[in-house]
C-alpha positions, -999 to +999 in steps of 0.1 A: +435+840-134+465+818-137+470+798-168+476+761-167+502+745-189+487+731-220+495+696-231+503+691-267+476+670-284+487+642-305+474+643-341+452+615-353+463+602-386+440+600-415+414+623-399+404+655-416+425+685-405+396+708-398+378+682-376+411+677-356+416+714-350+381+719-339+383+691-313+416+705-300+402+740-297+372+728-279+394+709-254+415+740-249+385+762-243+372+738-217+406+738-199+409+776-200+375+783-186+375+756-159+392+770-129+385+741-106+383+709-126+366+680-109+387+654-126+418+653-148+411+651-185+417+617-202+450+615-219+451+617-256+457+582-270+470+577-305+450+551-324+475+532-346+463+529-382+478+520-415+475+543-444+467+513-466+439+499-444+406+515-454+371+510-442+364+488-472+393+466-462+379+463-427+344+453-439+359+428-463+381+413-436+350+409-414+331+392-442+361+369-449+365+359-413+328+353-411+328+330-441+358+312-429+343+307-395+310+295-411+329+271-433+349+258-403+318+253-383+302+235-413+332+213-417+332+205-380+295+197-381+301+175-411+328+156-392+308+151-361+273+148-374+274+138-411+296+108-407+274+087-383+243+091-404+263+078-434+272+048-414+236+043-402+224+047-438+248+020-450+236-003-423+200+005-430+206-002-467+222-036-459+192-044-436+168-033-462+184-054-489+184-084-465+147-080-457+139-076-494+158-108-501+140-127-474+106-114-484+114-121-520+124-156-512+092-161-492+072-148-521+089-171-546+085-201-523+048-192-517+042-189-554+059-222-561+039-239-533+007-223-546+015-236-581+022-271-568-010-270-548-031-261-578-012-285-600-016-312-574-054-308-572-057-308-610-034-338-614-049-356-585-084-352-598-073-367-631-054-396-616-082-407-593-109-401-618-091-424-642-087-450-614-124-449-605-134-453-642-116-486-643-126-499-609-157-522-607-175-522-574-210-530-564-234-517-538-257-544-525-293-536-530-288-500-541-291-493-578-311-470-601-333-477-631-304-479-655-287-505-633-259-482-622-252-469-587-266-434-584-234-418-571-211-433-597-227-441-630-195-454-645-194-484-622-213-516-632-240-527-607-268-552-608-305-544-605-340-558-606-343-596-601-305-599-600-301-574-571-273-583-548-281-600-515-268-592-481-246-617-462-276-626-440-298-634-471-270-654-487-265-675-456-303-681-453-304-692-490-277-718-485-249-697-500-230-696-467-227-733-462-211-740-496-244-747-515-248-737-551-254-701-558-286-690-576-271-656-582-243-659-607-244-622-614-234-616-578-202-637-582-194-620-614-195-586-598-173-598-570-148-612-594-148-580-614-140-561-582-111-584-574-098-581-610-098-543-606-078-546-574-054-570-591-048-544-619-041-517-593-017-540-574+003-545-606+009-508-605+016-507-568+018-536-544+009-512-516-027-511-528-048-526-500-083-521-514-108-495-523-131-472-504-165-458-514-187-437-492-224-430-500-235-394-505-199-382-508-171-380-533-150-404-513-142-430-539-105-439-539-079-467-538-066-475-503-028-477-498-008-492-469+029-483-468+058-490-445+052-457-426+025-430-423+045-404-443+050-416-478+014-414-490+009-380-475+023-366-508+023-396-532-004-411-554-012-448-557+010-449-588+041-436-568+039-401-584+046-371-563+012-356-555+006-329-529-029-341-521-015-376-514-036-407-511-061-424-488-040-447-467-043-471-438-021-469-407+010-489-417+004-513-387-029-525-401-031-563-405-037-579-439-073-590-431-092-559-421-114-577-396-082-588-377-079-551-366-100-538-337-096-503-351-084-498-387-074-462-392-075-444-425-058-411-432-065-385-459-060-348-466-089-324-463-088-309-498-116-284-500-111-276-537-132-301-556-141-319-523-113-343-528-097-370-506-113-369-471-128-334-474-163-349-474-158-364-440-172-330-430-205-339-446-210-363-417-214-332-395-248-331-412-273-352-394-290-366-425-256-378-440-245-392-406-276-414-402-282-424-438-248-431-454-228-463-454-191-469-460-178-497-483-143-511-481-133-534-510-105-559-506-094-591-522-111-609-492-145-593-499-166-562-493-169-548-458-198-525-450-197-500-421-223-478-404-211-444-389-215-443-351-195-412-342-184-379-357-166-351-338-139-325-340-108-330-318-071-324-317-040-345-328-031-353-292-063-372-285-058-409-292-088-414-314-065-431-339-054-458-315-047-492-332-032-513-305-052-528-277-039-552-251-073-569-246-107-570-262-121-553-231-097-524-237-110-520-272-146-521-261-139-494-235-123-473-263-153-479-286-177-468-259-157-436-253-155-425-290-192-432-295-200-409-265-179-381-282-203-380-312-220-348-323-251-368-330-263-395-306-259-431-316-275-462-302-246-484-315-230-507-290-199-529-294-196-564-281-171-593-285-161-598-321-170-563-333-146-540-351-145-505-364-128-482-389-117-446-382-113-417-406-088-390-397-084-357-415-074-321-407-099-294-399-080-268-420-083-245-390-059-250-361-027-268-371-035-297-347-073-297-354-088-330-366-121-345-376-127-381-364-153-403-380-158-438-365-179-466-381-189-500-370-187-531-392-222-542-399-220-565-429-195-586-448-198-598-484-173-624-496 
């Protein structure tokens, strides 16, 4: 057997001597016993190593690289992902502060308005109660045993043999043609009413008269301004008052019977049933058929009978005051009577006039209640 030339194996540094020798001998044995090798043996490759680089150094270097890589990735993520949320958070904070400011302002304004509303109702009740205490009116033929009108005991009225007469009775007794009056108490009451209006006019020249409605709490001075806005939030004594006043359309003529349709406005103040809230009582059939309306002016007392009550909207011209002809007014009167919730046999003819109450429904912003009444009696 021929011997092949042995290649010198390169020593591997830092390996145990015994292990190196063993590996070398094994390789030699294989070479010596293999006559026909199938493939050439792999050449020995020296693995470069440093005497100072240990396994612990390798492990530590791997850990260090891993930490550095993780920190680098974390820093990159912070640059790419953390920055936008900070910007969004800042914008969100600004938006949140703005919304808080808006809602806070709304809350403050709402509280102020609520306070003004409550104050207005309390103050308004006091103002108008004081006014009614000092206003002397009379209700023809309707008194109680004490001689005072049932719905307002503070107001002086006549009773018994001195009961007030209607215009028809006065004319029939000779009062209407200038004859002497047998009812001096009647004239006294009328003069007391005029004196009361004169006192109110000294406070405010816009005082037109006084209104009183049976079976309701409607008992207020009537104002007429230079527009239909001022008395929405002012009392008859010019004080600011959220519940306002009862006022006539500013186009109303001085003598109420010179107006085909004299329109009165008032707020629907549910608390305390103030101003025109009790217009809603005419939605009750008994009130509608059995209540009269009294308008007191310096010219006399005008008594009206309700002929129509209904709910409508602000764009319906139920508050129309201008009519080109009497025929136009009569057509209008026929229309509004037909709108009534309750049927009425009232008819209008030449010389007739009406008054109209207008107030909100407190429902839809443009919702309105309309109450129409026909003039049926005049006392002067």
